[in-house]
VOBA-1610 file (N, C-alpha, C; in pm, whole numbers, padded with zeros to 5 digits, always signed):
BEGIN
Unk+00080-00121-00004Unk+00002-00002+00006Unk+00087+00125+00000Unk+00186+00122+00075Unk+00275+00233+00092Unk+00351+00261-00040Unk+00395+00145-00107Unk+00457+00159-00234Unk+00373+00217-00344Unk+00238+00173-00339Unk+00146+00227-00436Unk+00127+00379-00420Unk+00120+00424-00293Unk+00104+00567-00270Unk+00232+00642-00314Unk+00344+00585-00290Unk+00469+00651-00339Unk+00473+00667-00490Unk+00434+00559-00558Unk+00441+00563-00708Unk+00339+00666-00753Unk+00221+00672-00698Unk+00120+00769-00743Unk+00173+00913-00723Unk+00232+00936-00604Unk+00280+01064-00570Unk+00396+01108-00672Unk+00478+01005-00701Unk+00588+01025-00794Unk+00538+01069-00936Unk+00434+00995-00979Unk+00384+01028-01114Unk+00308+01159-01114Unk+00241+01203-01007Unk+00173+01322-01000Unk+00280+01440-01000Unk+00406+01410-00974Unk+00505+01511-00965Unk+00539+01571-01108Unk+00497+01496-01209Unk+00527+01539-01352Unk+00451+01668-01379Unk+00526+01773-01405Unk+00457+01906-01429Unk+00449+01936-01580Unk+00382+02042-01611Unk+00368+02090-01747Unk+00509+02120-01807Unk+00596+02180-01721Unk+00724+02217-01768Unk+00805+02096-01808Unk+00800+01982-01741Unk+00878+01863-01782Unk+00823+01808-01909Unk+00691+01811-01925Unk+00632+01757-02048Unk+00666+01845-02170Unk+00674+01980-02146Unk+00717+02068-02258Unk+00856+02041-02299Unk+00937+02023-02198Unk+01080+01988-02222Unk+01096+01859-02303Unk+01013+01759-02266Unk+01009+01629-02336Unk+00966+01653-02486Unk+00870+01747-02504Unk+00822+01774-02635Unk+00941+01839-02721Unk+01020+01931-02667Unk+01134+01992-02734Unk+01234+01885-02767Unk+01270+01798-02666Unk+01364+01696-02699Unk+01321+01599-02806Unk+01194+01567-02795Unk+01135+01478-02898Unk+01146+01532-03038Unk+01116+01661-03050Unk+01117+01730-03181Unk+01264+01725-03241Unk+01362+01749-03152Unk+01504+01747-03191Unk+01547+01608-03229Unk+01513+01509-03148Unk+01554+01378-03177Unk+01482+01319-03303Unk+01353+01356-03320Unk+01290+01315-03442Unk+01350+01374-03565Unk+01389+01498-03554Unk+01456+01564-03672Unk+01589+01495-03711Unk+01662+01465-03607Unk+01794+01401-03629Unk+01770+01253-03686Unk+01673+01186-03635Unk+01649+01055-03679Unk+01603+01059-03824Unk+01516+01151-03856Unk+01465+01161-03994Unk+01577+01195-04091Unk+01668+01289-04058Unk+01785+01325-04137Unk+01878+01208-04159Unk+01918+01142-04052Unk+02010+01032-04068Unk+01948+00916-04151Unk+01822+00886-04121Unk+01744+00773-04199Unk+01743+00809-04342Unk+01717+00935-04381Unk+01715+00968-04521Unk+01847+00952-04589Unk+01949+01007-04521Unk+02084+01003-04579Unk+02134+00859-04593Unk+02119+00777-04492Unk+02174+00643-04496Unk+02083+00554-04581Unk+01955+00584-04594Unk+01869+00505-04682Unk+01908+00524-04826Unk+01936+00651-04860Unk+01997+00680-04999Unk+02121+00610-05025Unk+02209+00618-04928Unk+02343+00550-04940Unk+02323+00398-04953Unk+02234+00347-04874Unk+02212+00200-04873Unk+02149+00160-05009Unk+02064+00246-05059Unk+01992+00212-05189Unk+02103+00211-05299Unk+02190+00310-05306Unk+02294+00312-05400Unk+02388+00189-05400Unk+02423+00151-05273Unk+02510+00039-05264Unk+02440-00092-05309Unk+02310-00110-05277Unk+02240-00224-05322Unk+02221-00223-05471Unk+02189-00105-05534Unk+02182-00097-05672Unk+02310-00136-05747Unk+02424-00084-05696Unk+02548-00117-05751Unk+02578-00271-05743Unk+02545-00320-05621Unk+02569-00470-05604Unk+02480-00551-05693Unk+02362-00502-05722Unk+02278-00578-05821Unk+02331-00565-05962Unk+02393-00453-06000Unk+02453-00437-06121Unk+02573-00536-06139Unk+02650-00542-06034Unk+02764-00639-06035Unk+02713-00782-06043Unk+02611-00814-05972Unk+02558-00949-05969Unk+02508-00978-06108Unk+02447-00888-06183Unk+02392-00904-06314Unk+02512-00931-06416Unk+02624-00855-06389Unk+02740-00873-06476Unk+02799-01013-06463Unk+02807-01063-06327Unk+02850-01199-06302Unk+02765-01298-06369Unk+02633-01282-06358Unk+02539-01382-06424Unk+02557-01382-06578Unk+02582-01274-06637Unk+02608-01268-06780Unk+02730-01344-06817Unk+02840-01326-06734Unk+02961-01403-06768Unk+02947-01548-06735Unk+02870-01589-06644Unk+02852-01728-06611Unk+02772-01800-06715Unk+02689-01727-06793Unk+02613-01786-06902Unk+02695-01808-07025Unk+02816-01762-07026Unk+02910-01782-07136Unk+03009-01887-07107Unk+03087-01930-07207Unk+03182-02036-07184Unk+03299-01981-07090Unk+03334-02054-06990Unk+03424-02004-06889Unk+03566-02043-06927Unk+03664-01955-06896Unk+03804-01984-06902Unk+03876-01926-06781Unk+03997-01947-06763Unk+04070-01895-06645Unk+04061-01747-06626Unk+04069-01664-06736Unk+04060-01519-06722Unk+03919-01483-06681Unk+03818-01542-06739Unk+03684-01509-06696Unk+03654-01545-06556Unk+03707-01658-06514Unk+03689-01703-06378Unk+03747-01601-06279Unk+03865-01549-06315Unk+03934-01450-06229Unk+03851-01324-06220Unk+03796-01282-06330Unk+03722-01161-06334Unk+03590-01184-06249Unk+03528-01291-06263Unk+03411-01329-06176Unk+03444-01325-06027Unk+03562-01378-05991Unk+03605-01372-05854Unk+03616-01232-05809Unk+03688-01143-05883Unk+03700-01007-05848Unk+03564-00932-05834Unk+03476-00961-05932Unk+03348-00895-05927Unk+03266-00945-05806Unk+03274-01067-05774Unk+03202-01130-05655Unk+03251-01057-05527Unk+03380-01039-05512Unk+03444-00980-05394Unk+03399-00823-05393Unk+03388-00770-05504Unk+03345-00628-05508Unk+03199-00615-05459Unk+03116-00713-05504Unk+02981-00722-05468Unk+02967-00737-05311Unk+03051-00821-05254Unk+03052-00840-05108Unk+03090-00712-05040Unk+03192-00637-05099Unk+03233-00513-05039Unk+03115-00412-05038Unk+03046-00402-05153Unk+02929-00303-05156Unk+02827-00344-05061Unk+02794-00474-05047Unk+02689-00521-04951Unk+02734-00495-04810Unk+02860-00507-04780Unk+02909-00485-04641Unk+02887-00341-04599Unk+02883-00253-04694Unk+02863-00109-04666Unk+02723-00091-04611Unk+02624-00181-04644Unk+02489-00161-04600Unk+02473-00184-04449Unk+02581-00238-04384Unk+02573-00255-04240Unk+02558-00121-04167Unk+02603-00018-04223Unk+02587+00122-04171Unk+02435+00147-04157Unk+02367+00121-04261Unk+02221+00148-04264Unk+02148+00057-04160Unk+02199-00068-04144Unk+02142-00156-04040Unk+02159-00106-03904Unk+02277-00052-03880Unk+02306+00007-03741Unk+02224+00133-03724Unk+02205+00207-03824Unk+02120+00326-03813Unk+01975+00289-03785Unk+01926+00180-03848Unk+01789+00136-03825Unk+01774+00085-03681Unk+01876+00025-03631Unk+01870-00020-03486Unk+01862+00100-03395Unk+01942+00201-03417Unk+01941+00327-03339Unk+01804+00386-03348Unk+01749+00394-03469Unk+01616+00452-03488Unk+01511+00381-03412Unk+01513+00243-03414Unk+01412+00164-03343Unk+01426+00177-03196Unk+01549+00176-03137Unk+01559+00179-02994Unk+01516+00321-02943Unk+01551+00426-03015Unk+01522+00563-02968Unk+01364+00586-02984Unk+01309+00534-03092Unk+01159+00546-03114Unk+01087+00486-02999Unk+01118+00360-02963Unk+01052+00287-02855Unk+01074+00364-02721Unk+01192+00416-02699Unk+01219+00480-02578Unk+01139+00615-02565Unk+01118+00688-02676Unk+01046+00807-02679Unk+00899+00777-02648Unk+00845+00667-02702Unk+00712+00624-02678Unk+00693+00598-02525Unk+00794+00524-02467Unk+00785+00495-02325Unk+00779+00628-02240Unk+00866+00724-02282Unk+00871+00850-02203Unk+00735+00918-02207Unk+00673+00918-02329Unk+00549+00994-02340Unk+00438+00931-02260Unk+00433+00795-02259Unk+00329+00724-02187Unk+00356+00734-02031Unk+00486+00745-02005Unk+00520+00761-01855Unk+00481+00897-01809Unk+00503+01001-01893Unk+00460+01135-01855Unk+00307+01155-01862Unk+00247+01074-01944Unk+00101+01086-01952Unk+00029+01057-01820Unk+00078+00958-01750Unk+00017+00917-01616Unk+00023+01029-01516Unk+00131+01102-01519Unk+00137+01217-01430Unk+00064+01341-01480Unk+00068+01354-01617Unk+00000+01472-01675Unk-00153+01463-01657Unk-00204+01348-01656Unk-00354+01331-01640Unk-00404+01382-01503Unk-00312+01380-01405Unk-00357+01420-01269Unk-00383+01569-01271Unk-00326+01646-01367Unk-00353+01792-01365Unk-00475+01828-01449Unk-00528+01727-01522Unk-00643+01754-01607Unk-00772+01777-01518Unk-00847+01879-01553Unk-00963+01916-01473Unk-01091+01844-01520Unk-01099+01817-01644Unk-01227+01760-01695Unk-01192+01634-01775Unk-01308+01566-01807Unk-01295+01437-01880Unk-01245+01464-02023Unk-01292+01574-02089Unk-01252+01606-02226Unk-01099+01631-02230Unk-01044+01697-02119Unk-00900+01722-02121Unk-00833+01586-02116Unk-00877+01495-02033Unk-00813+01364-02027Unk-00821+01290-02156Unk-00935+01298-02224Unk-00947+01229-02353Unk-00851+01283-02457Unk-00840+01419-02466Unk-00755+01475-02555Unk-00604+01444-02532Unk-00566+01441-02398Unk-00436+01409-02366Unk-00404+01259-02406Unk-00497+01169-02382Unk-00473+01030-02417Unk-00462+01012-02568Unk-00552+01074-02638Unk-00552+01067-02792Unk-00427+01128-02847Unk-00384+01238-02783Unk-00263+01303-02837Unk-00135+01211-02817Unk-00142+01147-02701Unk-00029+01055-02674Unk-00028+00933-02770Unk-00148+00889-02798Unk-00159+00775-02893Unk-00117+00824-03030Unk-00154+00952-03071Unk-00120+01003-03201Unk+00040+01014-03218Unk+00109+01058-03112Unk+00252+01083-03120Unk+00322+00944-03113Unk+00253+00845-03055Unk+00317+00711-03043Unk+00313+00636-03174Unk+00210+00651-03252Unk+00195+00575-03371Unk+00308+00586-03469Unk+00357+00702-03502Unk+00474+00711-03599Unk+00599+00642-03541Unk+00622+00668-03410Unk+00744+00608-03352Unk+00743+00455-03338Unk+00620+00398-03329Unk+00600+00257-03320Unk+00607+00187-03450Unk+00553+00248-03553Unk+00538+00181-03687Unk+00638+00219-03793Unk+00705+00340-03777Unk+00802+00378-03880Unk+00922+00289-03887Unk+00973+00244-03773Unk+01084+00142-03786Unk+01053+00018-03871Unk+00932-00040-03849Unk+00893-00153-03923Unk+00870-00123-04071Unk+00821-00001-04098Unk+00805+00041-04241Unk+00931+00052-04307Unk+01032+00124-04244Unk+01164+00143-04299Unk+01237+00023-04327Unk+01217-00084-04240Unk+01291-00207-04259Unk+01247-00278-04381Unk+01129-00247-04438Unk+01079-00310-04560Unk+01141-00255-04689Unk+01213-00140-04669Unk+01275-00080-04787Unk+01412-00151-04820Unk+01459-00139-04935Unk+01595-00187-04971Unk+01623-00330-04936Unk+01527-00415-04969Unk+01541-00557-04934Unk+01592-00639-05047Unk+01599-00586-05167Unk+01630-00661-05286Unk+01785-00680-05305Unk+01848-00732-05200Unk+01990-00760-05209Unk+02018-00887-05288Unk+02122-00890-05366Unk+02152-01011-05446Unk+02203-01120-05355Unk+02248-01089-05234Unk+02310-01186-05147Unk+02301-01136-05001Unk+02278-01228-04914Unk+02273-01191-04770Unk+02404-01208-04703Unk+02441-01110-04616Unk+02569-01120-04538Unk+02529-01121-04388Unk+02625-01184-04311Unk+02605-01175-04167Unk+02655-01034-04113Unk+02651-01018-03984Unk+02686-00887-03932Unk+02838-00851-03947Unk+02918-00951-03971Unk+03064-00925-03993Unk+03095-00916-04143Unk+02996-00917-04230Unk+03019-00899-04372Unk+03065-01031-04442Unk+03027-01143-04384Unk+03057-01269-04451Unk+02935-01339-04503Unk+02958-01409-04620Unk+02848-01475-04687Unk+02848-01622-04641Unk+02732-01680-04611Unk+02720-01823-04569Unk+02766-01912-04691Unk+02833-02016-04656Unk+02879-02117-04755Unk+02766-02161-04848Unk+02651-02189-04789Unk+02535-02238-04866Unk+02484-02128-04958Unk+02487-02001-04914Unk+02437-01887-04998Unk+02535-01868-05115Unk+02667-01882-05081Unk+02765-01872-05185Unk+02747-01974-05300Unk+02726-02101-05262Unk+02706-02199-05360Unk+02573-02179-05433Unk+02470-02140-05364Unk+02337-02115-05421Unk+02343-02007-05527Unk+02423-01904-05498Unk+02431-01789-05593Unk+02481-01841-05728Unk+02586-01923-05727Unk+02640-01970-05856Unk+02552-02079-05922Unk+02484-02160-05838Unk+02405-02263-05891Unk+02286-02209-05969Unk+02229-02088-05929Unk+02123-02030-05992Unk+02158-01987-06133Unk+02283-01965-06159Unk+02324-01904-06288Unk+02412-01991-06370Unk+02440-02115-06321Unk+02528-02208-06396Unk+02492-02347-06365Unk+02544-02445-06457Unk+02512-02581-06435Unk+02625-02655-06356Unk+02718-02576-06301Unk+02825-02635-06226Unk+02770-02698-06102Unk+02828-02815-06052Unk+02787-02867-05932Unk+02859-02802-05809Unk+02834-02844-05686Unk+02882-02776-05570Unk+03033-02778-05563Unk+03087-02898-05593Unk+03233-02912-05583Unk+03306-02828-05688Unk+03262-02815-05810Unk+03322-02734-05911Unk+03317-02581-05878Unk+03201-02543-05814Unk+03179-02405-05771Unk+03293-02371-05664Unk+03313-02461-05570Unk+03413-02439-05463Unk+03552-02433-05533Unk+03585-02528-05617Unk+03717-02532-05684Unk+03740-02403-05765Unk+03643-02363-05846Unk+03659-02257-05938Unk+03659-02116-05877Unk+03564-02099-05781Unk+03536-01966-05729Unk+03569-01935-05591Unk+03577-02039-05507Unk+03617-02027-05365Unk+03767-02048-05359Unk+03820-02142-05432Unk+03966-02171-05445Unk+04041-02172-05308Unk+04004-02262-05220Unk+04078-02266-05088Unk+04212-02318-05103Unk+04304-02274-05017Unk+04444-02319-05026Unk+04506-02304-04894Unk+04598-02396-04852Unk+04673-02384-04730Unk+04822-02388-04753Unk+04892-02295-04695Unk+05035-02292-04704Unk+05089-02303-04561Unk+05184-02396-04541Unk+05253-02422-04420Unk+05395-02374-04435Unk+05441-02274-04362Unk+05573-02216-04378Unk+05654-02229-04251Unk+05787-02243-04275Unk+05873-02245-04150Unk+05978-02131-04180Unk+05973-02027-04098Unk+06071-01918-04102Unk+06102-01874-03957Unk+06182-01947-03895Unk+06213-01938-03750Unk+06104-01996-03666Unk+05977-01992-03710Unk+05865-02054-03647Unk+05765-02110-03749Unk+05687-02203-03712Unk+05591-02266-03800Unk+05458-02194-03806Unk+05416-02163-03930Unk+05286-02092-03941Unk+05207-02156-04051Unk+05078-02142-04032Unk+04978-02197-04129Unk+04908-02071-04192Unk+04918-02064-04327Unk+04847-01956-04395Unk+04735-02012-04474Unk+04609-01971-04438Unk+04491-02020-04501Unk+04437-01912-04597Unk+04409-01938-04720Unk+04354-01842-04812Unk+04230-01901-04878Unk+04137-01812-04899Unk+04010-01848-04970Unk+03967-01722-05042Unk+03907-01743-05157Unk+03872-01629-05238Unk+03774-01529-05179Unk+03678-01577-05113Unk+03568-01486-05065Unk+03549-01500-04910Unk+03497-01394-04854Unk+03476-01400-04710Unk+03350-01481-04682Unk+03378-01607-04648Unk+03272-01711-04633Unk+03261-01752-04492Unk+03136-01766-04439Unk+03115-01808-04302Unk+03054-01948-04299Unk+03037-01996-04178Unk+02975-02136-04160Unk+03062-02234-04235Unk+03192-02237-04210Unk+03279-02316-04291Unk+03389-02374-04198Unk+03405-02508-04214Unk+03517-02579-04147Unk+03603-02641-04259Unk+03736-02613-04254Unk+03829-02661-04354Unk+03923-02764-04291Unk+03922-02888-04339Unk+03995-02999-04278Unk+04085-03058-04383Unk+04213-03073-04350Unk+04309-03139-04430Unk+04356-03262-04361Unk+04355-03378-04432Unk+04404-03502-04371Unk+04511-03561-04467Unk+04628-03581-04407Unk+04738-03646-04476Unk+04766-03779-04409Unk+04766-03886-04484Unk+04784-04013-04427Unk+04859-04109-04516Unk+04946-04190-04452Unk+05019-04301-04509Unk+05015-04417-04424Unk+05103-04517-04448Unk+05095-04643-04374Unk+05130-04619-04230Unk+05212-04522-04196Unk+05259-04505-04060Unk+05185-04410-03973Unk+05128-04306-04031Unk+05062-04207-03951Unk+04959-04127-04025Unk+04889-04047-03950Unk+04785-03963-04011Unk+04798-03821-03943Unk+04795-03716-04026Unk+04811-03577-03973Unk+04677-03508-04016Unk+04619-03443-03920Unk+04493-03375-03941Unk+04513-03226-03908Unk+04466-03141-04003Unk+04468-02994-03977Unk+04324-02949-03986Unk+04266-02905-03876Unk+04126-02858-03873Unk+04123-02714-03844Unk+04068-02632-03939Unk+04058-02493-03927Unk+03901-02451-03932Unk+03865-02386-03818Unk+03725-02346-03807Unk+03709-02203-03859Unk+03601-02169-03916Unk+03575-02036-03977Unk+03588-01924-03873Unk+03552-01949-03748Unk+03558-01843-03651Unk+03705-01797-03626Unk+03797-01890-03651Unk+03940-01853-03633Unk+03984-01759-03744Unk+03951-01790-03868Unk+04000-01706-03979Unk+03915-01593-04023Unk+03812-01559-03933Unk+03741-01432-03951Unk+03830-01304-03925Unk+03918-01327-03831Unk+03999-01207-03787Unk+04138-01208-03856Unk+04190-01328-03895Unk+04320-01326-03957Unk+04337-01457-04045Unk+04438-01466-04123Unk+04457-01584-04205Unk+04594-01650-04185Unk+04675-01602-04091Unk+04802-01665-04065Unk+04803-01707-03917Unk+04833-01833-03892Unk+04814-01887-03761Unk+04945-01954-03709Unk+04965-01948-03581Unk+05076-02015-03514Unk+05024-02150-03461Unk+05128-02242-03444Unk+05094-02375-03386Unk+05160-02386-03250Unk+05081-02414-03144Unk+05130-02429-03017Unk+05104-02572-02965Unk+05201-02633-02899Unk+05185-02770-02847Unk+05081-02769-02729Unk+05007-02875-02720Unk+04920-02888-02600Unk+05003-02945-02487Unk+04966-02903-02365Unk+05052-02936-02240Unk+05078-03079-02222Unk+04975-03161-02250Unk+04979-03306-02215Unk+05046-03390-02332Unk+05110-03328-02431Unk+05179-03397-02537Unk+05292-03475-02479Unk+05308-03599-02535Unk+05417-03680-02483Unk+05549-03637-02542Unk+05547-03595-02666Unk+05675-03540-02733Unk+05648-03403-02773Unk+05701-03305-02708Unk+05682-03160-02746Unk+05779-03134-02857Unk+05733-03167-02983Unk+05815-03147-03102Unk+05839-02997-03125Unk+05959-02963-03171Unk+05986-02826-03212Unk+05918-02797-03340Unk+05909-02668-03373Unk+05845-02622-03502Unk+05920-02687-03620Unk+06049-02692-03614Unk+06124-02747-03728Unk+06100-02894-03742Unk+06100-02970-03633Unk+06077-03112-03647Unk+05931-03145-03697Unk+05834-03063-03652Unk+05701-03081-03705Unk+05688-03042-03849Unk+05765-02942-03899Unk+05762-02907-04038Unk+05824-03012-04114Unk+05936-03071-04069Unk+06002-03179-04142Unk+05909-03302-04147Unk+05836-03325-04040Unk+05742-03433-04038Unk+05631-03415-04150Unk+05590-03289-04160Unk+05487-03257-04276Unk+05550-03283-04408Unk+05676-03237-04425Unk+05741-03253-04553Unk+05754-03399-04595Unk+05776-03486-04495Unk+05788-03635-04520Unk+05652-03692-04567Unk+05546-03620-04554Unk+05415-03669-04596Unk+05383-03630-04747Unk+05488-03592-04821Unk+05465-03538-04956Unk+05410-03644-05050Unk+05430-03774-05018Unk+05380-03878-05107Unk+05255-03947-05045Unk+05194-03883-04943Unk+05080-03939-04874Unk+04956-03912-04946Unk+04846-03981-04907Unk+04713-03943-04955Unk+04663-03823-04891Unk+04605-03732-04974Unk+04557-03608-04919Unk+04407-03601-04937Unk+04338-03574-04825Unk+04194-03553-04831Unk+04157-03418-04770Unk+04068-03344-04841Unk+04034-03213-04787Unk+03880-03204-04780Unk+03830-03173-04651Unk+03688-03166-04636Unk+03658-03017-04619Unk+03552-02973-04689Unk+03495-02840-04675Unk+03355-02858-04626Unk+03327-02819-04499Unk+03207-02853-04429Unk+03139-02738-04371Unk+03009-02738-04373Unk+02930-02644-04295Unk+02864-02705-04177Unk+02863-02840-04175Unk+02817-02918-04058Unk+02870-03060-04072Unk+02843-03143-03969Unk+02894-03278-03972Unk+02831-03358-04084Unk+02705-03321-04118Unk+02635-03396-04221Unk+02642-03324-04361Unk+02680-03202-04367Unk+02679-03127-04489Unk+02824-03095-04522Unk+02893-03174-04615Unk+03027-03149-04640Unk+03058-03207-04785Unk+03170-03160-04844Unk+03222-03207-04967Unk+03367-03244-04939Unk+03410-03361-04996Unk+03543-03410-04980Unk+03612-03402-05116Unk+03744-03361-05109Unk+03825-03351-05231Unk+03955-03429-05207Unk+04008-03483-05318Unk+04144-03523-05309Unk+04233-03400-05321Unk+04354-03408-05272Unk+04440-03288-05271Unk+04575-03317-05322Unk+04646-03212-05342Unk+04788-03230-05381Unk+04877-03139-05292Unk+05003-03188-05275Unk+05105-03109-05195Unk+05210-03070-05285Unk+05253-02945-05272Unk+05367-02887-05338Unk+05472-02857-05232Unk+05584-02913-05241Unk+05693-02900-05135Unk+05797-02798-05195Unk+05824-02688-05121Unk+05928-02593-05151Unk+06030-02605-05041Unk+06131-02519-05047Unk+06244-02523-04944Unk+06186-02504-04805Unk+06108-02403-04781Unk+06058-02378-04651Unk+05906-02354-04652Unk+05839-02414-04748Unk+05693-02398-04757Unk+05630-02524-04819Unk+05511-02548-04764Unk+05429-02662-04818Unk+05298-02600-04859Unk+05256-02629-04982Unk+05128-02578-05029Unk+05030-02701-05052Unk+04912-02687-04994Unk+04808-02792-05005Unk+04686-02731-05059Unk+04628-02792-05166Unk+04507-02745-05222Unk+04426-02857-05285Unk+04289-02842-05289Unk+04201-02948-05342Unk+04214-02955-05494Unk+04187-03071-05548Unk+04188-03098-05689Unk+04061-03156-05747Unk+04011-03273-05694Unk+03901-03335-05750Unk+03806-03385-05636Unk+03673-03392-05655Unk+03580-03443-05556Unk+03596-03593-05552Unk+03593-03639-05421Unk+03602-03781-05397Unk+03494-03818-05291Unk+03454-03940-05278Unk+03354-03985-05184Unk+03423-04034-05058Unk+03416-03966-04947Unk+03463-03999-04824Unk+03360-03968-04710Unk+03376-04033-04597Unk+03289-03998-04482Unk+03373-03920-04383Unk+03309-03812-04336Unk+03371-03725-04232Unk+03340-03777-04095Unk+03450-03813-04025Unk+03438-03873-03891Unk+03405-03760-03790Unk+03319-03791-03694Unk+03276-03696-03599Unk+03393-03645-03510Unk+03486-03731-03475Unk+03599-03694-03395Unk+03694-03595-03473Unk+03703-03620-03599Unk+03790-03529-03683Unk+03723-03387-03695Unk+03593-03394-03716Unk+03518-03267-03734Unk+03523-03185-03601Unk+03519-03250-03486Unk+03526-03173-03362Unk+03660-03134-03322Unk+03762-03162-03389Unk+03899-03115-03363Unk+03917-02972-03403Unk+03842-02881-03350Unk+03836-02743-03389Unk+03969-02676-03370Unk+04027-02617-03478Unk+04149-02539-03471Unk+04264-02611-03403Unk+04276-02739-03456Unk+04383-02828-03397Unk+04459-02897-03510Unk+04585-02917-03488Unk+04668-03004-03572Unk+04705-03130-03493Unk+04669-03245-03548Unk+04690-03368-03475Unk+04783-03465-03558Unk+04883-03517-03492Unk+04968-03619-03550Unk+04932-03751-03484Unk+04878-03842-03556Unk+04829-03968-03505Unk+04900-04087-03564Unk+05002-04145-03500Unk+05061-04267-03550Unk+04970-04386-03547Unk+05000-04482-03635Unk+04919-04602-03636Unk+04920-04671-03500Unk+05039-04679-03440Unk+05057-04735-03307Unk+05112-04627-03215Unk+05044-04585-03111Unk+05089-04488-03019Unk+04982-04386-02992Unk+05015-04284-02912Unk+04926-04182-02864Unk+04930-04063-02963Unk+04813-04007-03004Unk+04817-03892-03090Unk+04878-03780-03017Unk+04940-03687-03094Unk+04998-03559-03041Unk+04925-03438-03106Unk+04875-03354-03023Unk+04789-03240-03063Unk+04861-03113-03048Unk+04828-03022-03144Unk+04888-02889-03141Unk+04764-02789-03161Unk+04770-02686-03088Unk+04655-02588-03101Unk+04695-02486-03207Unk+04600-02451-03291Unk+04622-02353-03396Unk+04560-02222-03351Unk+04639-02118-03345Unk+04587-01989-03286Unk+04636-01872-03377
//
């Protein structure tokens, strides 16, 4: 009971002066929101229009006979389209600000309404006050939803970090060409791994486009051992060169040089490369190794039928050396 009395007294404390001040602030905020929304909506529309033009150009090239030069041009155009679409994130952030401020303004007006009604002398005053509050609430409640419906005709969807999902990447090319999933990955995603030793061992992972929801697994195996390199997409969102660190419970803490030499010795081994978005959704390729003085290059060549083991899939950001007889040795990729 005491709390109810305190709340009522608190709400009755709202004066005409405070409501007038709220009206001035609302007018200023509404003007700023309108200006920024108009500017960024136009910027967003231009970015989407340009990205659609680039997408149309890619589709036209895909409908013609492909060669190496045309494939390279398509890769460049696709990356340019990703860049244009990533600029639309500014508009998305503006819309979030618009939405949050709009709802907060509505809350303030309804909060002040409760106290302002206490000063009303007649029923008609109270009705006018309530209807006026409803009137000012309607634009702030519905405009965010209306604005979200504009500029939706993007040729491709990106996540908040500007990455395209692997499934969306493949779907974009499948809509415009007869290539299968594996050929699309080989021609336009072109993943590649370079392992270098220059005072320390490093793994350099390169891929043509900023692609999310992707796990990249390399398996090298011969009669004596199996080496697994598992790279998760979350790791290479921020960088593409990684160090290799031994796990504390390793039986043999091999040096970077001995591990690099071990990898070099696998040059005649069978190479399998899995590109996966989940344990059940993956494509496997045979691969090839190119050995240089202080560098090993591994890249996929042809699709093959293999099953992805759950234990291998869950070795996120790990290099594992597993002998046929003995305990596997794990290294963390960071």
